[in-house]
N, C-alpha and C positions, 0 to 999 in steps of 0.2 A: 471452424476457420480452416482454410484449405491447407491440406498437408504441407503443401509445396510454400507455404507463409510460416509455416510453424518453422519449417524445417530451417528454412533461413532464419527466422529467428534463434531459434536453437543454434546453430550456427555462431552467431555474434553472440550469445551469451556463454558459449566454451570460449572463444576467446579473450572474454572479459576475464573468466575462471583461470585460463592459462598462463595470463600475464601478471608479471612483479610490479608492474608501472601503473600505479594508481589512475594516471592521467589517460592512458590505455583504455584500462580498465572502464572506466567514467565514458568514454567515446564509444566503446562496444555497447555498453548499456545504453545510452541515449539513441544509440542508431536502431538497435532492438524494441525500443520505445517508441520510436518514429514510425518504424515499420508496423508496430500493433497499429498505432493511431491510424495513421492511413488506410490500412485492411479496415478497420473497425468505421472510419467513415464512410470507406467505399460502401459496405454492407449496408449502413443506417441511410445513407443514400438512394441506395438502389431498392431498399427495402419500401423509403417514402414514394417510392414511384412506383410503386407495384400494386396493382388493382386489388379492391378489395375482396372481389371475386376471387382472387389466387389466392395461393397458399402462402401466406407471411411468415415467417419465423418469430415467435415471441419469447419474451424474456421468462428464465428459468430457474431454477434454485439445484445448487450443487453442496454436495455437502465435502468439506475438506478436511482430512485427519491432519492435526499439526504433530500429534504426539501421544503417548501412552501417558495415563494418570498418574500423577505423580512424580513426573519429569521434568528434571530443573530446565529454566529458562524459557516456559511456554509461551511466556506473558508477551515476553520479546520477539518470540517468534512468529506470536498473533500482530501484535504493533507492525512486525514488516508486511506482513500480509495484507492488513489494513490498508499500509502506505501505499502498497504497490496497487490494490485496488481501488482504493482514490483517485488515484490516477487514470483509472479506467473505467471510471464509471461503475465499479460494481457497489451496491448497496449489503453491508454484513450484520449477521448475527452470529454471537460469540456463544458458545458453551460454558456454564459457569466454573469450568475447572479450567479452561483455556485448551481442552483437546482437541476441540474440532471448531470449524467455522461454517457457516452456512450462509454460500454465495447467493445472492440475487442479480440478475442480470443476463445479457445474452449471452450465448456459447462460446462464440469467437474470444469475446471479450474475456471471459472465465479461463478459456485455452491460454490467453497469451498470458494472462495474472498469474495462472500455475508456473508456466513455463518460466516466467521472471521471476516467480518465488523461489522455485526448486534450483536455481544459479544461483540468488543472493544468498539465501539462509546459508550455501555452502561459504561464500565467500565471506560472511558475516560472522560465522562461527570460525572459519580460521584467520580472520583479520583481530577477532577478540583473544585467540589462543595466541598468538603471536605479542598481542599486546599483556597478555598475563604473564609469560614466559618472561618476556623483557623485564618483571617487577619494577616498572616505572612508576605504577599506580601507589606504591609503596612510600614513594618519595612526600607524600599527601596524607596530612592528619585529618580524621574528624573529631570534632571535641563534643562533648555530653556532659551533662552533671550525673554524677552516681553516689546513691548514699552512701556514706561512709560510715555513719554510727554502728556501736556492736550491740547495741541493744534488741534483746531478745521477745521483749515484750512487744506483741500485737496490739496492743493498747496506745503504743505509742505514736504521739500526735505528728502526724506529717509535718506541722509547721516548727517542729523542735527538733524534726531529723536535721542530721549532718549530711552537706549535699557537698561535694568537692568538683570543679572543674577537670577532665580529665581527657587529654589528648591522645589520640590511638592513631596509629597506620593504616588506612583504607584498607580494608578486607578483601581476597580475591573476587568475592562473590559479589561484593557491592561495584568492585571496578567493572566485572564482566555486565553487570544488568546496567550500570549508567553507561557504559561503552557500545552495549546494541541496540539501547535508545535511541542515541545520538544517530547512530550508523541507519537506523530505521528511519528517523526522521529527515536525514539528511540524501537518502536514496529517496523518499517521498518525494522531497522537494525538487531533485533533479528531472524525476520522471514527469513533473507535473510542469515543469518548464519545455522539456522535449515535448510534451505532449500539447502545450500552447502553439509552440513553435511550427511542429508540424499540420496542426489544423489553419495556423496563418499562414502557411504554404501550401496548402492543399490545393492541388488541382484534379479534377475527377477526370475519368476518361468521358467519353463522347456518349452522353445519354440521350437517347431518343428524345424527341419532342412529348410531351405531356398533352393528351386534349384538353380544352378548357372544361372546365367543370360545369361551369354555365354560359350561356348564349353571351358573346361578346367579352368574356372574361379574358384576360390576356396570360400565357405562361410566361414562365422565367425565360424560357428560350424564344417565347416573341419579342421580349423584350432586349434581346441582342447577347442571353446569355445561357449557356447550358441549365438544366435543373440542378441547384443544389452548388452551383459554381460560385456564387458571388460570397462574398461572407456572410452575408444577412442571413441567405438561402441555408448556408452549414451549419450556421448558430440555430436555427429554428428544426432546424432537423434534430441536433444534439440535444436541445431542449426537449423538444418531442418525445426522443429516446429515453432521457432522463426521468422526463414524467410517468411515460410507462412500466419503467423500471420501477420508478416509486410507489406507483400503485398497485404492482404484482406483488412488493414486500408487506403493502397495507394489508393486503386480502389475506397473505399466506402466513405470515411472520406470527409465530407464535412465542415469540420472546417477549417477556416482562423484567422492567427494571433495566438495567445500564451495566454495560461492564467497566470494570473500574481497575482493569490489569495494567494500564498506562502508566498508573504511576508507582513510582520507586518505592518499595517497602523496606528495601536494606542500606536507606541513607543515600546522600549526593556524594557525587566524586566531580568536582568541575574539571579537574585534570584528565579522569576518564572519558569524559564527554566530549572534551576536546579533542582527543583519540579518535574516540567513534565518528565523531563529525568530521 
């Protein structure tokens, strides 16, 4: 992505970080996503009309470091990056320990996702810290069956063991994980909405007419529009881009299995999820 575009996106994200008004922060965030989307579509349309003999940008793979091994919260950080990546046509592989992400896509899109993530992870951590300090999560309790017999005999049959239903306040770790997971999901939904709106309103620059590839074949410009200017034309260009990224990932990915870090392992806290959302 051009430095000028990244600078504009970074400026919007700094404004989002600097306001305490969540509606203003959301507006700046969606404006940044809209700008990233329009830049991405511009590049995709231009690339679609680049001659095969000319040098065309190709999908690439970039390693994004999320954190050091053993650091808490890496799973929710990964979930946030994935939510942003999905809204910007990235395909990602995740390290088993969630310390890094292997992002597949075009450089411009990866640049935008890195910029968005760098800002949003700060906002997510700051918001979850404020929520934890408020102790609001302690108003909620989580119940579970606890074995309460005093037998030390390891041969004691499970069916004869005594269990009691115990209600305990939500732990801060549980609250933080649920808050950040819901935060990441909502961010992904908002960015996807902003992307869809930007594509629907897309109005490209005036592209030069593309020569017909076969005698008698009409170009989009011949039919009264500019290449990529119609909703159908833009959709086809973006679909071709997605397929190329998928093929690049299929060819180069060394991933095995599935990342299961999206599921909370510390329990559920509806109050924390609502706050994060």
